[in-house]
Every structure is written in structure tokens, then in C-alpha cells.
C-alpha positions in Angstrom: 157.8 196.8 86.0 158.6 200.3 87.3 158.8 198.9 90.8 161.4 196.3 89.7 163.5 199.0 88.1 163.5 201.0 91.3 164.6 198.0 93.3 167.3 197.2 90.8 168.6 200.8 91.0 168.5 200.8 94.7 170.5 197.5 94.8 173.0 198.9 92.3 173.6 201.9 94.6 174.1 199.6 97.5 176.7 197.6 95.5 178.4 200.8 94.5 178.5 202.0 98.1 179.8 198.7 99.3 182.6 198.7 96.8 183.5 202.2 97.8 183.7 201.2 101.5 185.9 198.2 100.7 188.1 200.4 98.6 188.6 202.8 101.5 189.4 199.9 103.8 192.2 198.6 101.5 194.4 201.5 102.7 194.3 200.0 106.2 195.9 196.7 105.2 199.6 197.8 105.2 199.0 199.5 108.5 197.5 196.4 110.0 200.4 194.2 108.8 202.9 196.7 110.2 201.2 196.6 113.6 201.2 192.8 113.4 197.4 192.6 113.3 197.4 189.8 110.8 193.8 188.5 111.5 192.2 191.9 110.7 194.4 192.3 107.6 193.3 188.8 106.5 189.7 189.7 107.0 190.1 192.8 104.9 191.7 190.8 102.1 188.9 188.3 102.3 186.3 191.2 102.0 188.1 192.5 98.9 188.0 189.0 97.3 184.2 188.7 98.2 183.4 192.2 96.7 185.5 191.4 93.6 183.7 188.1 93.1 180.3 189.8 93.5 181.4 192.4 91.0 182.5 189.7 88.5 179.2 187.8 88.9 177.3 191.0 88.4 178.7 191.4 84.9 177.5 188.0 83.5 174.0 187.8 82.1 171.6 187.2 85.0 174.4 187.9 87.5 172.5 190.8 89.1 169.9 188.3 90.3 172.5 185.9 91.5 174.4 188.6 93.3 171.2 189.8 95.0 170.5 186.3 96.2 174.1 185.9 97.5 174.0 189.2 99.4 170.5 188.6 100.8 170.7 185.0 101.9 174.4 183.9 102.3 175.7 185.6 105.4 179.2 184.1 105.2 179.6 185.2 101.6 178.5 188.7 102.5 181.3 191.4 102.7 181.5 193.6 105.7 180.1 196.5 103.8 176.8 194.6 103.6 176.5 193.5 107.2 173.6 195.1 109.0 174.6 198.0 111.2 174.5 197.1 114.9 172.7 199.7 117.0 174.4 200.7 120.2 172.2 201.0 123.2 
């Protein structure tokens, strides 16, 4: 049981970190629109929607499990904050 609680806390911290990253990236949206980089701005808005929906699912009973499944297995539904880091060679 203790192992599951540790995993849950670790996942909760990752969710918090992901939300924080997406919040910081919202500042860039007006700059991107001003520079006519609409595709990047659209991707940022889509990431915000994904994180908001994951946060909303998290609140419902059993939502933590559903959120974990979405983040782990659905690569298209995964916000940019949860993409694995690419190692540069």
C-alpha cells in the first residue's frame, strides 16, 4: 500500500510540474501571434486545453487513474510538458 501512495505522490508532483510549465508558456502566446507564428501559438493553446482537461478529469472520483492512463498510453493526448526529453548527442 505504501508503494502505491509513493507512486501517487510522484505522479501528483509530475502533474503539478506539467501545469506549471504550461502556465509559463501561456505568456508566449501573444508574442507568437504578434510575430505571426500562428501554428506555434495554436499548439500552445492546444496544450493548455489538454492540461485543463487532465486537471478536470483528475478531480472526479477515480480520475487520477484515468489521468495516469491517458498520460502514459495516449501520446496524442499528452501535453508538451509530459513529452519525454530528447537527449542531444
